[in-house]
N, C-alpha and C positions, 0 to 999 in steps of 0.2 A: 940968075938967081937962087938963091941957095931956099930949101924947103926948114922948115924947125922939124925937128923929130920927136914924136912923145917918148916920151921917158918911161919904160914897161918892168915892175921891180922885179916881176916875174920873170920875165924875158931878158932881164940885162943880167938879173945873177943869179941865174941859172948855172952858168960854166963856174962862175967862183964859187959857188956853196959846194964843199968840204960833206962828202958819204958818210953819214951813220956809221955806227958799230954794227947796227943788225943789216945795213946792207951791207957791210964787206962780207961777214959772215954767213947772209946770204949767198953772196958771190961763191964764197968758198965751199959750200956745200955744207955749211956749219950751222944755219941758222934755225929761226923759230920755226919756220916751216918744216925743215927737215926732221926736228925734235919733234913737233906735233905730228908731222907724218909719223915719228920712229913711236910716238905714245899709242897716236892710232891704233898705226899695225902692233905694237905688243898686246893694247886690247882687243883687238879683234882676235889674236892666235891663242889670248885666252880664253876669251870666249867661244873660241871653236875648239879649245882644249874643255871647255863644263858643257859643250853641247857633243861631244864625243861619246855617240849610243856607244861604244864598246866600255869606254872607263865607269859609263854612268853603270852600266853592267856590272864590271867588276865590284862596283863599291856597294850595290847594290845586293848581288852576289853575298859579298861578307857579312852584311848588314844581317840576310836572313840567316845564316850560317849560326850567328852570335846568340839570334833570339833562340832557334832552334836546342841552339844549346843550354841558354838560359830555362829554357822551357822545361828539358828535361831534368833536367839538375833540378827543378822547382818538383816536379812530377818525383823523383828518386829521392826527395828529402820529405815530402810528404808521405807516401810509402814507407820509407823507415819508421815516420814518426807514428804513423797509425799501426805497423807493428808491435811497439813497443809499449803502445797503449793499449791497445790489445792482449800482449803478454802480460802485463800487469795486470789487466782485469780480470785474466784467467787465471792468475796465479791467485789472484784476493777470491775468486772465486772457489778455486779449488782449495784453499786454506779458508773458507768462511769467513772472509774479512777480517782476519787476523793481521797483531802486526809482527813483525819481524823483531828478533832481541839478539844481542850482541854482545861478546866479551865485554867490550866498553862499556855495556850498561848495567853491570856488573860492579868493575874497576870502578870509576868515577862519583859515586854515589855511594861507595863502602860498604858495599855487597860482599864482596871478595874479600874477607879477613888477611889472607898474607897478601893481599895487594896486587893479585894477579898473578904472583908466584905458581900457588897451588893446582894452576892449569897447565904450565909448563909439561907436566905430566900428564898425556893423555889418557891413562889409565887410573887417575884420583879418581876417588869420588864426585868432587867439585870438578872434573871433566866431563866427567857423564852426565852430571847434572845440566851442566852449560848447555850438552850436545842438546838435551831433550829440549831445552826454551829454544835453542837455534833452530831447530828439525820444525818444533811445533808451533814457536809462538806464543803470545799471549793475545785475549781476546780485544777486540778494539774498542770494548769498553774500558778496558784496563790500561789505558794511553802509559805508559811509565812518563811522560811529560806532567804528569798531574800526582798531586801529593798524594792521592787513593792511591793511583795506578802504582808508583813506586812503593808507595806498602807492597800493595799486591805483589808484587813481581820480590821484593823481598822474601814474603812470606812463601813464596812458591819455589824459587832458591830454597830457601831452608826446608821445607818439605823434602826436596827432590835430595839435598843432600842425607838427609835423614836415611831415606829411601836405600840410595845406593850405601850406603856406610853400615846397614844393618839388615842387607839381604843377601844370604849366600855370601858372606863372609869368612872364611876361613882362622880359628886362633886357638888355642892353647885349651879355652872353655869350649869351644866346639867339639875337638877334636874329643876331649873330657865326657863332655854331655854326649854326644852322638856316636862315637868312635870317629878314629882316624879318619882323617881325610873326608868327612863326612859335615855336609854342609847343607841343612833343610834351606828352600824358596820360602818369601812371606807363604802364608797358609789360615786360612780362615774359616770356620762351615760357612760363615754367613758373604764369605769374601774371597773365593778359589782363587783369585788371579789378583789382589790389590792393587790399584793404584797403576800396572803396569799399563792395561790399556786404555786408561783411561786420562792419556796425557793433556788431550784437547778439551777437554772438562772441567771446571770451573774447582778448583782445589776442593772446596767448601763440599762438594759431592763425592768426594775421594774416601774409602772406609776410614773409621777412625777418627776422622775431622769434622771438630762440631764449628760453628763460624757464628757471628753477630749479623745483627741489621745490615751492617756493611761489607758482608763477606769477608772480615777480618777474623782470624783463628783466635777460637777462645779456648775450646781443649781439643788435648790429641787423646785417645785414647785407643792405643793398640794392644789391647791383651792378647795374651795367648796369637800373637802370629807368626810366630817361630823366627822372632828377629836374632840375629847373631851381629858380630862384631861390637861396635861403639858408638855412642851417642856425639855425632857431632858437633863443633864449636857453632857451627851457622844455624844450630837454632837458635841462639839470642837474638838473631834476626828477629824474631817472633815476638820480640820485649815491646818492639816499637809497636805492636797491638797492645790487644785487651786479654794474652794468653795469662789464663789462671791455673789450669791444671794439666798436669804430664803424666797419663797412664801406662807404664810401659810395665806392667805388672806380667806374671806369668809366662815370660822368658828368657827360659833357663840358657840360651847359649848367646845371652845378651849379657857383658859385663865384663868386656876385656877393657881393661887400665884401669880399673882400680875405682872409686867412688867418682861419678863424671864432675868435671870443677865445673863445665856450663853452669850448672844451677846456679851457681855466683852471682854467674851474669844476669839473671833476673831480677829486676824491679817491682813485677806486680804476680807471681806464682803465690798459688794459694793453699795449692797442693799436690805433691811431688808421689805417685807411687810405683815404687821398685821392687816389691813383695815378689817371690819367685821369680828372680833373674838372680845371676851368678855376682852381683856385685858383692866386691870384700873394700874394706879400707873403714875409713872413720866419713861421719857427720859432719864437715866445719862448723863449729859453733859462730860463724859469721852467720852460713846459711838460717841458722836457729833464730839469730836474733833478728833479721829483715819481717820486717811489721807486718807483712803481707803473710809472711807463711802460717798457715793453721796448722797442717798436717804433713809428717814426711811419714809415709809406710814405707818400713824397709823389716827383714828379717834381721831380726837383734842377734843372732845368730854366726850373722855373716860381717855386719855391717853393724859399728858402734858409735853408739849415739848420746852424749850426755846431756843433751836439754832436752826442753817439755814438748820441744815441736816431733820427737818420735813418739808420740803417744800411740800410736798406731802400727805398732813392733807386733808380730807373729808371724805364724806358720803360713806359708801360701799354700793354698789348694795341690793337694796331687795330681801333676802332669804326667800326662799318656806319653812316655818317652818312646815307648815303642811307634804308637801312633807317627809321632814326627820324623824316626828314623824313615819311615814306611814312607813319607812325604819327602824324605830328602835322596840325595844324590850323592856320591862320592864327587868330588872336586879339588882343586889344589888353589884354584882363584876365583874371586867371584864374577858373576855373568850379570 
């Protein structure tokens, strides 16, 4: 008697089913299990390296070195800045808060009449005037970046040029007046050493200088100061202000180069006094025709003047030449 056997799909088809790709790869050792195992192994290795205390120590050491270096650099930088600021404050305190002046400060606004070439010769009166400005600066109240400050710088430079072009300058005139090779220094009984020791003071406080309320030069009165040499062209820089009077009388050593041409450049002068000087020549008619000019005082036996403006012709009072020579010293070059 035959017995019917029930069909079991799982059992009856087990051997007929082909292996899957994953099964084959697993059998060959290349399956997911190995890959997963490899990944796990790699991850564990990486974690192990990260947890390596030696490597952690090395990384931490380098970072600490970098932080120390940055901190050291910041300290050095702060120290350097502090030193520079301290030096600047100390310099300002030593100079009384004065502002620096450079050669360019005279060239850019046109105060250097020759465009700066006058400074090529270190012994020129312009270079010597510049040196005083550079060494002493100007008051912080006279900032050259302001209109009034520029005007003050121009007049200070002009007056310094006047000083160095008329102080102990040997010329044919001085040889004739004081003896060969003898040139006196600036001197006046009221100001034995005028200007030279007042460089840091406002020029309105210098002997013979009169200013208005804005401290702009109004009058120059250097009577009997033993001036020698010549009047510089830079005096015209004073014409930007309210200059009205130029009095150089009783300076026998002054007169090199004939009648000063610089007077022709002024538009505000009212009075010029050259009595008792050694200027010779002729007063230009154009100068007398200027509307502002009232009087030009000269020695008519030395300077010719055909205009009505020279109504002040007359002889200068006698000058004690022996006293002048006593104050003078022989030299071949200005000091």
